[in-house]
C-alpha positions as CSV (number, residue, x, y, z in Angstrom):
1,X,37.4,146.8,50.1
2,X,34.0,149.3,50.2
3,X,33.9,151.5,53.0
4,X,30.8,149.6,54.4
5,X,33.2,146.6,54.2
6,X,35.7,148.6,55.7
7,X,33.3,149.9,58.9
8,X,31.5,146.2,58.9
9,X,35.1,144.5,59.4
10,X,35.9,147.0,62.3
11,X,32.6,146.8,63.9
12,X,33.1,142.8,64.1
13,X,36.5,142.8,65.4
14,X,35.6,145.6,68.1
15,X,32.4,143.1,69.3
16,X,35.4,139.9,69.2
17,X,37.5,141.8,71.0
18,X,35.4,142.8,73.6
19,X,34.2,139.0,74.0
20,X,37.6,137.8,74.6
21,X,38.5,140.3,76.7
22,X,35.5,138.9,79.0
23,X,36.7,135.6,78.6
24,X,40.0,136.5,79.6
25,X,38.2,137.6,83.4
26,X,36.7,134.7,83.0
27,X,40.0,133.0,83.0
28,X,41.5,135.2,85.9
29,X,38.4,134.1,88.1
30,X,39.3,130.0,87.1
31,X,43.0,130.0,87.7
32,X,42.0,132.1,91.0
33,X,39.4,128.9,92.0
34,X,42.4,126.8,91.1
35,X,44.6,128.1,93.3
36,X,42.3,128.3,96.3
37,X,42.4,124.4,95.5
38,X,46.0,124.4,95.7
39,X,45.3,126.0,99.6
40,X,43.0,123.3,100.2
41,X,45.9,121.0,99.4
42,X,48.4,122.7,101.0
43,X,47.0,122.9,104.3
44,X,45.8,119.0,103.8
45,X,49.2,117.6,103.6
46,X,51.0,119.7,105.8
47,X,48.9,118.3,108.5
48,X,50.6,114.5,107.9
49,X,53.8,115.6,106.4
50,X,55.4,115.7,110.0
51,X,54.3,112.1,110.2
52,X,55.9,110.9,106.4
53,X,58.6,112.7,106.8
54,X,60.6,111.2,109.3
55,X,62.9,109.2,107.6
56,X,64.6,110.3,104.0
57,X,62.8,107.2,102.5
58,X,59.5,107.8,103.6
59,X,60.4,111.7,103.0
60,X,60.7,110.8,98.6
61,X,57.7,108.3,98.9
62,X,55.3,110.8,100.2
63,X,56.6,114.1,98.9
64,X,56.4,112.5,95.5
65,X,52.2,110.4,96.6
66,X,51.3,113.9,97.1
67,X,52.2,115.5,94.2
68,X,51.1,112.7,91.9
69,X,47.6,113.1,94.0
70,X,46.9,116.6,92.3
71,X,47.4,117.4,89.1
72,X,48.1,121.1,89.6
73,X,51.7,120.2,91.8
74,X,54.3,119.5,89.6
75,X,56.7,119.1,92.3
76,X,57.0,118.9,96.2
77,X,59.8,119.6,98.6
78,X,60.0,119.3,102.7
79,X,62.0,122.6,104.2
80,X,63.7,122.1,107.7
81,X,64.0,124.7,110.2
82,X,66.8,126.1,108.4
83,X,65.9,126.7,105.5
84,X,67.4,123.2,103.7
85,X,65.8,121.2,102.2
86,X,65.2,117.8,103.3
87,X,63.9,116.3,100.4
88,X,61.4,115.9,97.4
89,X,59.6,113.6,95.7
90,X,62.3,113.1,92.6
91,X,64.8,112.4,95.2
92,X,67.1,113.9,97.9
93,X,68.3,117.4,97.4
94,X,70.8,117.7,99.7
95,X,72.9,121.1,100.8
96,X,70.3,123.3,98.7
97,X,68.7,126.2,100.9
98,X,66.0,128.1,100.5
99,X,66.0,130.1,103.7
100,X,66.3,133.7,101.5
101,X,63.6,132.7,99.6
102,X,60.5,135.6,100.7
103,X,58.1,133.1,100.7
104,X,59.9,130.5,102.8
105,X,60.3,133.0,105.4
106,X,57.3,134.3,105.0
107,X,55.5,130.7,105.6
108,X,57.4,130.0,108.5
109,X,56.6,133.1,110.7
110,X,53.1,133.5,109.3
111,X,51.7,129.6,109.6
112,X,49.9,130.8,106.6
113,X,49.9,129.1,102.8
114,X,51.9,131.3,101.0
115,X,51.5,131.7,97.5
116,X,55.5,133.6,96.0
117,X,55.6,135.3,92.7
118,X,56.9,133.4,89.8
119,X,61.0,132.4,90.3
120,X,63.6,130.0,88.8
121,X,63.8,126.8,90.7
122,X,66.9,125.9,92.4
123,X,65.8,122.1,92.7
124,X,65.2,122.3,88.6
125,X,66.5,125.5,87.0
126,X,63.0,125.8,85.7
127,X,60.0,129.3,86.3
128,X,57.9,128.0,88.9
129,X,55.6,129.5,90.8
130,X,56.4,128.5,94.4
131,X,53.9,128.2,97.2
132,X,54.3,126.9,101.2
133,X,53.2,126.0,104.5
134,X,54.3,125.7,107.9
135,X,53.9,121.8,109.2
136,X,52.7,121.9,112.3
137,X,54.7,121.0,115.4
138,X,53.4,121.3,119.2
139,X,56.9,120.7,120.3
140,X,58.6,123.8,119.0
141,X,60.7,124.4,115.9
142,X,64.1,122.8,115.8
143,X,66.6,123.4,113.0
144,X,66.8,119.8,111.8
145,X,63.0,119.0,112.6
146,X,60.6,119.1,108.8
147,X,59.4,123.0,108.8
148,X,57.5,123.3,106.0
149,X,55.8,121.7,103.2
150,X,56.3,123.5,99.6
151,X,55.1,122.6,96.1
152,X,56.0,123.9,93.2
153,X,52.9,124.4,91.0
154,X,52.8,123.1,87.3
155,X,51.7,126.2,85.7
156,X,51.1,124.6,82.4
157,X,48.7,122.3,83.3
158,X,46.9,125.4,84.4
159,X,47.1,127.4,81.8
160,X,45.6,124.8,79.8
161,X,43.0,124.7,81.7
162,X,41.8,128.3,80.8
163,X,42.6,127.5,77.1
164,X,40.2,125.7,76.2
165,X,40.5,124.2,73.6
166,X,42.8,121.4,72.1
167,X,45.8,122.5,70.5
168,X,46.1,122.2,66.2
169,X,42.6,122.7,65.7
170,X,41.5,125.9,63.5
171,X,39.4,127.1,66.2
172,X,41.7,126.3,69.1
173,X,42.4,128.7,71.8
174,X,46.0,129.5,73.7
175,X,46.7,130.8,76.5
176,X,49.8,132.9,77.9
177,X,50.9,133.6,81.7
178,X,53.0,136.7,82.2
179,X,54.9,138.4,85.0
180,X,54.6,142.0,85.8
181,X,57.9,142.1,85.6
182,X,57.8,140.8,81.6
183,X,58.5,137.0,81.9
184,X,56.5,134.7,79.7
185,X,56.1,132.3,83.0
186,X,54.0,130.2,80.8
187,X,51.8,129.2,77.5
188,X,49.6,127.3,75.6
189,X,50.1,125.4,73.5
190,X,53.9,125.2,73.1
191,X,55.4,127.2,70.1
192,X,56.7,125.0,67.5
193,X,59.1,128.1,66.2
194,X,61.1,130.8,66.9
195,X,58.8,133.1,68.5
196,X,60.8,135.6,70.0
197,X,59.6,138.8,68.0
198,X,55.9,137.7,68.9
199,X,56.2,137.1,72.2
200,X,57.9,140.4,73.0
201,X,55.2,142.5,70.9
202,X,52.5,140.6,72.7
203,X,54.2,141.0,75.9
204,X,53.9,145.1,75.5
205,X,50.6,144.6,74.8
206,X,49.4,142.8,77.9
207,X,52.1,144.8,80.1
208,X,50.7,148.0,78.5
209,X,47.0,148.0,80.2
210,X,45.3,146.2,83.4
211,X,42.5,145.0,81.3
212,X,41.9,145.0,77.4
213,X,42.1,143.2,74.0
214,X,44.3,144.0,70.4
215,X,44.7,142.2,67.3
216,X,47.9,140.4,67.5
217,X,50.2,137.7,65.5
218,X,50.2,134.3,67.8
219,X,53.5,132.2,67.9
220,X,52.6,130.4,65.0
221,X,52.3,133.4,63.1
222,X,48.5,133.6,62.8
223,X,46.5,136.6,63.0
224,X,44.8,136.6,66.4
225,X,42.8,138.4,68.6
226,X,44.3,138.1,72.5
227,X,42.0,139.5,75.4
228,X,44.3,140.1,78.7
229,X,43.2,141.0,82.4
230,X,45.9,141.3,85.3
231,X,45.1,139.5,88.7
232,X,47.0,142.6,90.5
233,X,47.3,140.4,93.7
234,X,49.9,138.1,92.8
235,X,52.1,140.1,90.5
236,X,50.4,138.1,87.0
237,X,48.7,138.5,83.9
238,X,46.4,136.4,81.7
239,X,46.3,136.9,78.2
240,X,43.7,134.6,75.9
241,X,43.8,134.5,72.5
242,X,41.6,133.1,69.5
243,X,42.6,132.9,65.3
244,X,40.9,135.8,63.7
245,X,40.3,134.0,60.5
246,X,37.5,131.8,62.8
247,X,35.7,134.2,64.2
248,X,35.5,136.6,61.5
249,X,34.2,134.2,59.2
250,X,31.4,136.3,58.9
251,X,32.5,139.0,57.0
252,X,35.2,137.3,54.6
253,X,32.0,135.8,53.4
254,X,30.1,139.1,52.9
255,X,33.1,139.7,51.1
256,X,33.4,137.0,49.2
257,X,29.9,137.5,48.5
258,X,30.6,141.2,47.2
259,X,33.0,140.0,44.8
260,X,30.9,137.1,43.0
261,X,28.2,139.6,42.5
262,X,30.4,142.4,41.3
263,X,31.7,139.9,38.4
264,X,28.3,138.6,38.3
265,X,26.5,142.3,37.7
266,X,29.5,142.8,35.1
267,X,28.4,139.5,33.0
268,X,25.2,140.4,33.2
269,X,26.0,144.0,31.3
270,X,27.2,142.0,28.2
271,X,25.2,142.7,25.4
272,X,21.4,141.1,25.6
273,X,22.5,140.8,21.3
274,X,24.6,137.5,22.2
275,X,21.9,135.1,21.8
276,X,24.4,132.1,21.4
277,X,25.9,133.1,24.8
278,X,22.2,133.1,26.7
279,X,22.2,129.8,27.6
280,X,26.0,129.5,28.1
281,X,25.7,132.6,30.5
282,X,22.6,134.0,31.7
283,X,21.1,130.7,33.2
284,X,24.6,130.5,35.2
285,X,24.5,134.3,36.2
286,X,21.2,134.1,37.4
287,X,22.4,130.6,39.6
288,X,25.2,132.0,41.2
289,X,23.2,135.5,41.8
290,X,20.5,133.8,43.7
291,X,22.7,131.5,45.7
292,X,24.4,134.4,46.5
293,X,21.9,136.6,47.8
294,X,20.8,133.5,49.3
295,X,23.9,133.1,51.2
296,X,24.5,136.7,52.1
297,X,21.0,136.7,54.0
298,X,21.5,133.7,56.1
299,X,19.3,131.5,54.2
300,X,20.0,128.3,52.4
301,X,21.8,128.3,49.8
302,X,19.6,126.7,46.6
303,X,21.3,124.2,44.4
304,X,23.1,125.4,41.3
305,X,21.9,123.3,38.4
306,X,23.8,120.2,37.6
307,X,26.1,119.0,34.4
308,X,29.0,121.0,33.2
309,X,28.8,125.4,32.5
310,X,30.6,127.1,29.9
311,X,34.8,127.8,30.3
312,X,35.8,130.0,33.6
313,X,31.7,129.6,34.8
314,X,32.3,126.1,35.4
315,X,35.3,127.3,37.6
316,X,33.3,129.8,39.5
317,X,30.7,128.0,40.3
318,X,33.0,124.8,41.5
319,X,34.6,127.6,43.8
320,X,31.4,128.8,45.2
321,X,30.6,125.0,46.0
322,X,34.1,124.9,48.1
323,X,33.3,128.4,49.4
324,X,30.0,127.5,50.9
325,X,31.1,124.4,52.1
326,X,34.1,125.8,54.1
327,X,31.5,128.0,55.4
328,X,29.2,125.6,56.8
329,X,32.6,124.0,57.9
330,X,33.8,127.2,60.3
331,X,30.1,127.4,61.2
332,X,29.4,124.0,62.8
333,X,33.5,124.6,64.5
334,X,32.5,128.0,65.9
335,X,29.5,126.6,67.3
336,X,31.1,123.9,69.2
337,X,34.0,126.6,70.7
338,X,30.6,128.5,71.9
339,X,29.7,125.5,73.8
340,X,33.1,124.6,75.3
341,X,33.0,128.3,76.5
342,X,28.9,128.2,77.5
343,X,30.5,124.7,79.4
344,X,33.3,127.0,81.3
345,X,30.9,129.7,82.5
346,X,28.7,127.2,83.6
347,X,31.6,126.3,85.9
348,X,32.4,129.2,87.0
349,X,29.0,130.0,88.3
350,X,28.9,126.5,90.0
351,X,32.2,127.5,92.0
352,X,31.2,131.2,92.4
353,X,28.1,129.3,94.7
354,X,30.0,126.8,96.7
355,X,32.0,127.7,100.3
356,X,36.1,126.9,98.8
357,X,36.4,125.5,102.3
358,X,33.6,122.9,102.9
359,X,32.1,122.6,99.0
360,X,28.4,123.2,100.6
361,X,26.7,126.0,99.1
362,X,27.8,129.7,100.1
363,X,25.9,132.4,101.7
364,X,25.1,134.2,98.1
365,X,23.2,130.5,96.9
366,X,21.6,129.9,100.3
367,X,19.9,133.7,99.9
368,X,19.7,133.2,96.1
369,X,17.5,130.0,97.8
370,X,15.6,131.0,100.3
371,X,14.6,134.3,97.9
372,X,13.0,131.9,95.4
373,X,11.3,129.6,98.2
374,X,10.7,132.6,99.7
375,X,8.6,134.1,96.0
376,X,6.8,130.3,96.1
377,X,5.8,130.2,99.4
378,X,4.2,133.7,98.7
379,X,2.8,132.4,95.6
380,X,0.9,129.3,97.4
381,X,0.2,130.1,100.7
382,X,2.9,127.1,102.0
383,X,5.3,127.8,105.2
384,X,9.2,128.1,104.4
385,X,11.5,127.4,107.5
386,X,14.8,127.6,108.1
387,X,17.9,126.2,111.1
388,X,20.2,128.5,111.6
389,X,23.3,126.0,113.0
390,X,26.0,127.2,115.1
391,X,28.9,125.5,116.7
392,X,29.2,125.8,120.5
393,X,32.7,127.1,122.4
394,X,34.5,127.1,118.8
395,X,36.8,130.1,119.3
396,X,37.6,127.3,122.3
397,X,38.5,125.0,119.9
398,X,40.7,127.1,117.3
399,X,42.6,128.4,120.6
400,X,43.1,124.8,121.8
401,X,43.9,122.8,118.2
402,X,44.7,125.7,116.4
403,X,43.2,126.5,113.0
404,X,43.7,124.2,111.0
405,X,41.6,121.9,112.9
406,X,39.3,124.0,113.1
407,X,38.9,123.9,109.6
408,X,39.4,120.0,109.7
409,X,36.5,119.9,111.8
410,X,33.7,122.6,109.8
411,X,34.8,119.9,106.7
412,X,33.8,117.4,108.9
413,X,30.6,119.1,110.2
414,X,29.7,119.9,106.4
415,X,30.4,116.3,105.7
416,X,27.4,115.5,107.7
417,X,25.3,117.6,106.9
418,X,25.2,116.1,103.2
419,X,25.0,113.3,104.4
420,X,21.3,114.0,106.0
421,X,19.1,112.1,103.8
422,X,17.3,116.1,103.2
423,X,14.9,116.1,100.7
424,X,15.8,116.9,96.9
425,X,14.9,120.8,97.4
426,X,16.3,121.5,100.9
427,X,19.4,122.9,100.7
428,X,22.8,123.1,103.2
429,X,24.8,125.8,103.5
430,X,27.4,127.7,105.1
431,X,26.6,131.2,106.1
432,X,30.1,132.1,107.6
433,X,32.7,131.2,110.5
434,X,31.5,127.9,112.2
435,X,27.7,129.3,111.7
436,X,25.5,127.0,108.9
437,X,22.5,127.1,107.9
438,X,19.7,124.2,106.4
439,X,16.6,125.6,104.2
440,X,13.5,123.6,104.2
441,X,10.7,124.9,101.5
442,X,7.1,123.4,102.6
443,X,8.1,122.7,106.4
444,X,6.5,124.2,109.5
445,X,7.8,124.5,112.8
446,X,7.9,121.0,114.0
447,X,9.0,118.8,110.8
448,X,12.2,121.8,111.1
449,X,12.6,120.9,114.8
450,X,12.7,117.2,113.9
451,X,15.6,117.8,111.4
452,X,17.5,119.8,113.7
453,X,16.9,117.0,116.2
454,X,18.3,114.7,113.5
455,X,21.4,117.4,112.8
456,X,22.4,117.7,117.0
457,X,22.0,113.5,117.4
458,X,24.4,112.7,114.4
459,X,26.6,115.3,115.3
460,X,26.4,113.4,118.6
461,X,27.2,110.3,117.1
462,X,30.0,111.7,115.5
463,X,31.8,112.5,119.2
464,X,34.2,115.1,117.6
465,X,36.3,116.1,120.2
466,X,36.1,119.1,122.3
467,X,37.8,119.5,125.7
468,X,36.7,122.7,125.8
469,X,33.1,121.7,125.6
470,X,31.0,120.7,128.7
471,X,30.4,117.0,127.2
472,X,34.1,116.7,125.7
473,X,32.8,116.6,122.3
474,X,31.7,119.1,119.6
475,X,28.2,120.2,119.8
476,X,25.7,122.5,118.3
477,X,23.0,125.2,119.1
478,X,20.2,125.7,116.6
479,X,17.2,127.6,116.0
480,X,14.5,127.2,114.0
481,X,11.5,129.3,112.4
482,X,9.1,128.7,110.3
483,X,6.7,131.5,107.8
484,X,4.0,131.6,105.9
485,X,5.1,134.6,103.4
486,X,2.1,137.4,103.4
487,X,2.0,140.4,102.3
488,X,5.3,142.7,101.6
489,X,7.4,140.6,104.1
490,X,10.8,139.8,103.0
491,X,12.6,136.7,104.2
492,X,14.9,138.4,106.3
493,X,11.7,138.8,108.4
494,X,12.2,134.8,108.6
495,X,16.1,134.5,109.1
496,X,15.9,136.9,112.1
497,X,13.3,134.9,113.4
498,X,15.8,131.7,113.3
499,X,19.0,133.7,115.2
500,X,16.5,134.9,117.9
501,X,16.1,131.2,118.1
502,X,19.6,130.4,118.1
503,X,20.1,133.0,120.9
504,X,17.5,131.3,122.9
505,X,19.0,127.9,122.7
506,X,22.7,129.4,123.6
507,X,21.0,131.4,126.4
508,X,19.6,128.1,127.2
509,X,22.5,126.2,127.9
510,X,23.8,125.8,124.3
511,X,23.7,121.7,122.4
512,X,19.5,122.1,121.7
513,X,17.3,123.2,118.9
514,X,15.3,126.2,120.3
515,X,11.9,127.0,117.5
516,X,10.3,130.5,117.2
517,X,6.9,130.3,114.9
518,X,4.2,129.1,113.7
519,X,4.3,132.8,112.3
520,X,2.8,134.6,109.6
521,X,5.1,136.7,107.6
522,X,2.5,140.1,107.5
């Protein structure tokens, strides 16, 4: 191998390693989004658990039903106030106590969704990642009453989602989840043989730094390039790897072409006096040289002459054809793998622009859409309107009914906004807390007020109980504003106008739409 080939391989390896490091960071974000989905599922399940956990049979059936409806949950258990397991979705488990588990004590004390660290399950003796949430009980907690909903997460399924390809294929990526104390919690695909030494080297590499990449052998003994990143708040690290033979294919091609050219150059040194050998050697050498040069430059390889060649040149011709066919096959496989990675990145971008509780666009997505609408209005001299919606007396709602019911109320309001027959280019979003917004490009003040009144009327029709509200149900104050962008003004001028209109609606008694504009932002 020449010095240039060594340098080229080092540069190629570094580029692939940095890409795998970025893939590990993206996989960590996807893993954290999956955990957010787990928390939502736990909140929804806990709200009903006191109802279906009253009798042993109903308790088992309800826990099994909840586990079956969520692919990322392996088992669900209901725990009594004294810390003993009342039931699991796979049958009763009398006498098993979880009272000493820190995540159980924390969940009982705080009433929040608590994600534990990897532990050995007392139900199955498997290494699991537990999660727990207190079951709402306004009558007070008794030791013999259902107090806690716990779940064991299917880490193998979650790791499989971030692996990104099918096991067994040449370009298949693998993923390994490691705890900070060096325990391999989950991996995909599962190793088929004894891989203790490989696993030990991988764990040592992952724990050596918070972020990085390395060239290692995977559990099947293949040379792999592994990127890793840590989830610091959870005490876990995620490593993702790919077969280095597949991704370093261009370097292999260069080395093969170099070898062929070296052989051909030696053959061309044969004396021209060998006139009888010119036909048998010269033509094959020239044909292989042209094909090798085209391959090295990335151009389509010209077809080799048909018919049998002399002696070893026939073997070389067949080997060259197999090599070009293999290069083309690996190129297609790598392009397919890149398409899968692009799809995963698009999913991450979508998750980053969605509010995790309501499913509406979040503040970041709303700001981007507002800026785009503002620029269009500036070019075309058309108005841009905004509604800011604030639920009335929502703090009293949370104080009276609890935050779980508050979250349920916010999700109902979000569903109402999704169901509104808005135009395709309008956008409903949750800005934060109980505040929502609707972006209405190409709308004036009367049009924005009309949409606001439709939303207010639809909220009345829902009749969401709110005993702390003057009308006895949930209402909203809505501020509307519309401007034609002009000159150096920025979108925040429109938001400030809508905020002022919202405060005017509240000052006038709430449950109404107030407008500011038709204005020109100069």
